[in-house]
C-alpha positions in Angstrom: -185.7 -159.1 90.6 -183.9 -160.6 93.5 -182.9 -158.2 96.3 -180.4 -159.5 98.9 -177.6 -158.2 101.1 -174.1 -158.8 99.8 -172.3 -161.7 101.5 -168.8 -160.9 102.8 -166.2 -163.7 102.9 -163.6 -163.5 105.6 -160.7 -166.0 106.3 -162.9 -168.1 108.6 -165.7 -168.6 106.1 -163.1 -169.4 103.4 -161.6 -172.0 105.6 -165.0 -173.6 106.2 -165.7 -173.7 102.5 -162.3 -175.2 101.7 -162.6 -177.8 104.4 -165.9 -178.9 102.9 -164.3 -179.0 99.4 -161.3 -181.1 100.7 -163.7 -183.5 102.2 -165.7 -183.8 99.1 -162.7 -184.4 96.9 -161.4 -187.1 99.4 -164.7 -188.9 99.4 -164.9 -188.9 95.6 -161.3 -190.2 95.3 -162.1 -192.9 97.8 -165.1 -193.9 95.9 -162.9 -194.2 92.8 -160.6 -196.6 94.8 -163.5 -198.8 95.7 -164.7 -198.8 92.1 -161.3 -200.1 90.9 -158.8 -202.9 91.8 -155.1 -202.8 91.5 -154.8 -199.0 90.9 -152.3 -196.8 92.7 -154.8 -194.2 93.9 -154.4 -192.3 97.2 -155.9 -189.7 99.5 -153.6 -188.2 102.0 -153.7 -185.2 104.3 -151.3 -182.3 103.7 -151.1 -179.1 105.9 -154.9 -179.1 106.6 -155.8 -179.9 103.0 -155.9 -183.1 101.1 -153.9 -184.6 98.2 -156.0 -186.9 96.0 -155.3 -189.2 93.1 -158.3 -191.1 91.9 -157.1 -192.6 88.5 -155.3 -191.5 85.4 -156.7 -188.4 83.9 -159.4 -187.8 86.6 -160.5 -184.3 87.5 -160.1 -185.5 91.2 -156.3 -185.6 90.9 -155.3 -182.5 92.9 -154.4 -180.9 96.2 -157.1 -178.7 97.7 -157.7 -176.9 101.0 -154.1 -175.7 101.6 -153.3 -172.5 103.5 -155.6 -172.5 106.5 -153.5 -174.6 108.9 -150.1 -173.1 108.2 -147.6 -173.6 105.3 -147.0 -177.1 104.3 -143.8 -178.7 105.7 -141.4 -179.1 102.8 -140.8 -182.8 103.6 -144.5 -183.5 103.5 -144.9 -181.7 100.3 -142.0 -183.7 98.8 -143.7 -186.9 99.7 -147.0 -185.8 98.0 -145.1 -184.8 94.9 -143.4 -188.1 94.8 -146.7 -189.9 95.2 -148.1 -188.0 92.2 -145.0 -188.7 90.1 -145.3 -192.4 91.0 -148.7 -192.4 89.4 -147.3 -190.6 86.4 -149.3 -187.4 87.1 -148.3 -183.7 87.5 -149.3 -182.1 90.8 -152.2 -179.6 90.6 -153.0 -177.3 93.5 -156.1 -175.2 93.8 -155.2 -172.4 96.2 -157.7 -169.9 97.7 -156.6 -166.2 97.6 -157.5 -166.0 101.3 -155.0 -168.8 102.2 -151.7 -168.1 104.0 -149.6 -166.1 101.4 -146.6 -168.2 102.4 -148.1 -171.2 100.6 -148.0 -169.5 97.2 -144.5 -168.4 97.8 -143.5 -171.9 98.6 -145.2 -173.5 95.6 -143.8 -171.0 93.1 -140.3 -171.4 94.6 -140.6 -175.1 94.0 -141.4 -174.7 90.3 -145.2 -174.6 90.3 -146.6 -172.4 87.6 -149.9 -170.6 87.4 -152.2 -172.0 84.8 -155.7 -170.8 85.6 -158.2 -169.5 88.1 -161.6 -170.4 89.2 -164.2 -168.4 91.2 -166.0 -169.4 94.4 -169.4 -167.7 94.8 -171.8 -167.9 97.7 -175.3 -167.0 98.8 -176.6 -166.7 102.4 -179.5 -169.1 103.1 -181.2 -166.8 105.6 -184.7 -167.2 104.4 -184.4 -164.3 101.8 -185.9 -164.2 98.3 -185.1 -167.3 96.3 -185.1 -167.9 92.5 -188.2 -169.6 91.1 -188.6 -172.3 88.5 -189.8 -171.2 85.0 -193.0 -172.6 83.5 -192.6 -176.0 81.8 -189.6 -177.0 83.8 -189.9 -179.6 86.5 -187.2 -180.4 89.0 -187.3 -183.5 91.3 -184.8 -185.6 93.2 -183.3 -188.4 91.1 -184.1 -191.8 92.5 -182.2 -194.9 91.9 -184.4 -195.9 89.1 -183.5 -192.6 87.3 -179.8 -192.7 87.9 -178.7 -193.6 84.4 -180.8 -190.8 82.8 -179.3 -188.4 85.4 -175.8 -189.6 84.7 -176.2 -189.5 80.9 -177.5 -185.8 80.9 -174.9 -184.5 83.4 -172.1 -186.1 81.5 -173.5 -184.8 78.2 -173.8 -181.3 79.6 -170.3 -181.3 81.1 -168.9 -182.6 77.7 -170.4 -179.5 75.9 -169.5 -176.6 78.1 -170.6 -173.0 77.3 -167.8 -171.0 75.7 -168.4 -167.7 77.4 -165.6 -166.4 79.7 -162.2 -167.8 80.4 -161.9 -171.3 79.1 -160.9 -174.1 81.5 -157.3 -175.3 81.3 -158.5 -178.8 81.3 -160.4 -181.1 78.9 -161.5 -184.6 79.8 -162.6 -187.5 77.6 -166.2 -188.4 78.0 -165.5 -191.7 79.7 -163.2 -190.0 82.3 -166.0 -187.5 82.9 -168.5 -190.3 83.4 -166.4 -192.1 85.9 -165.7 -188.9 87.8 -169.4 -188.1 88.0 -170.0 -191.6 89.2 -167.4 -191.2 92.0 -168.8 -187.8 93.1 -172.3 -189.4 93.1 -171.0 -192.1 95.4 -169.5 -189.4 97.7 -172.8 -188.6 99.3 -174.3 -186.0 97.0 -178.1 -185.5 96.4 -179.1 -185.8 92.8 -181.7 -183.7 90.9 -183.2 -184.3 87.6 -184.7 -181.6 85.4 -187.4 -182.2 82.7 -188.7 -179.7 80.1 -192.2 -180.6 79.0 -191.6 -184.2 80.3 -188.2 -184.7 78.5 -185.0 -185.1 80.6 -183.2 -181.8 80.1 -180.6 -181.5 82.9 -179.2 -182.7 86.1 -177.5 -181.4 89.2 -176.2 -182.5 92.6 -175.5 -181.0 96.1 -173.7 -182.0 99.2 -174.2 -180.5 102.7 -171.5 -180.4 105.2 -170.3 -178.0 108.0 -173.3 -175.7 107.3 -172.2 -175.4 103.6 -174.5 -176.4 100.8 -172.0 -177.3 98.0 -173.7 -177.1 94.6 -171.4 -179.8 93.2 -172.4 -179.4 89.6 -175.2 -178.8 87.2 -175.5 -179.4 83.6 -178.2 -178.8 80.9 -178.4 -180.8 77.7 -177.4 -178.6 74.7 -180.9 -178.9 73.1 -182.5 -177.5 76.2 -180.3 -174.5 77.0 -181.5 -171.0 77.4 -184.8 -172.2 78.8 -184.2 -171.6 82.6 -183.1 -175.1 83.5 -180.1 -174.0 85.4 -182.2 -171.4 87.3 -184.7 -174.1 88.2 -182.0 -176.6 89.4 -180.6 -173.9 91.5 -183.9 -173.0 93.0 -184.6 -176.6 93.9 -181.3 -177.0 95.7 -181.5 -173.8 97.6 -184.8 -174.9 99.0 -183.4 -178.3 100.0 -180.4 -177.5 102.2 -181.6 -178.0 105.9 -179.0 -177.0 108.5 -177.0 -174.9 106.1 -176.4 -171.2 106.3 -174.6 -170.7 103.0 -174.7 -172.1 99.5 -171.5 -172.1 97.4 -170.7 -172.8 93.7 -167.4 -172.9 91.7 -167.3 -171.5 88.2 -164.9 -170.4 85.5 -164.2 -166.7 85.6 -166.6 -164.7 83.3 -168.5 -167.8 82.4 -172.2 -168.0 81.7 -172.5 -170.1 84.9 -171.0 -167.3 86.9 -173.4 -164.8 85.2 -176.4 -167.0 86.0 -175.7 -167.5 89.7 -174.8 -163.9 90.2 -178.2 -162.9 88.7 -179.7 -165.2 91.3 -178.2 -163.6 94.3 -174.7 -165.2 94.6 -171.7 -163.0 95.4 -168.1 -163.5 94.4 -166.4 -164.7 97.6 -162.9 -165.5 96.5 -160.8 -166.9 93.7 -158.7 -170.0 93.6 -155.4 -169.9 91.7 -154.6 -173.2 89.9 -151.0 -174.1 89.9 -149.2 -177.0 88.4 -145.9 -178.7 88.8 -145.0 -180.9 85.8 -143.3 -184.2 86.1 
């Protein structure tokens, strides 16, 4: 059993996490721009956050990090909305519950509608007890020679999510998922590959910035689930985050992923509301 002290999230910590998230999304979207030619993608700052459009249908098409540097200027927000409209995309905002309440009031007043929530959980990296890998599961960094197996298993896992908890409001075609994972890999994340008895069973990634270890995705192939692969991937990343004082992960509310990380010492820090303004 893991014993740890609960982690309290104040506005300052939420701001640090949201800044790291905005930087990650921006770098992923920029990587998408380098991968493509002749596309209308963009990354632009907005009120301390970032507005990103990577390509049609990408999960990187959104606004993140708002509400910790004041309420967006209406004129600036209008320009961002026009940029998304020019790309034929609705505007999606992921808004922390610890952000300035004025942001939510502004968005709903402009016709944004609430469509979903996502939870941000964290764990202090203070040298306390860490989860351990189960027998038969091996985790190691994924080198360039293992990039394709890593990519395949991560995309396969994401394409077959667990059904526990509140379902995501989004579904992405496999090829869109593959390109988004490629873009995130190019954004400076560390890659990890899991094997069960020598067979590729899962993959994960992590990015470190501003003292935050962002657990930027983990997936287990359906045939290898319920064998502790997720716990092993988590253990490896928690042990490999130099210079960080906190690890964070985002999950769907009530999901098996949330259940797994809470069992391994993560606390619910805050929730993001997902709001959308249609074309």
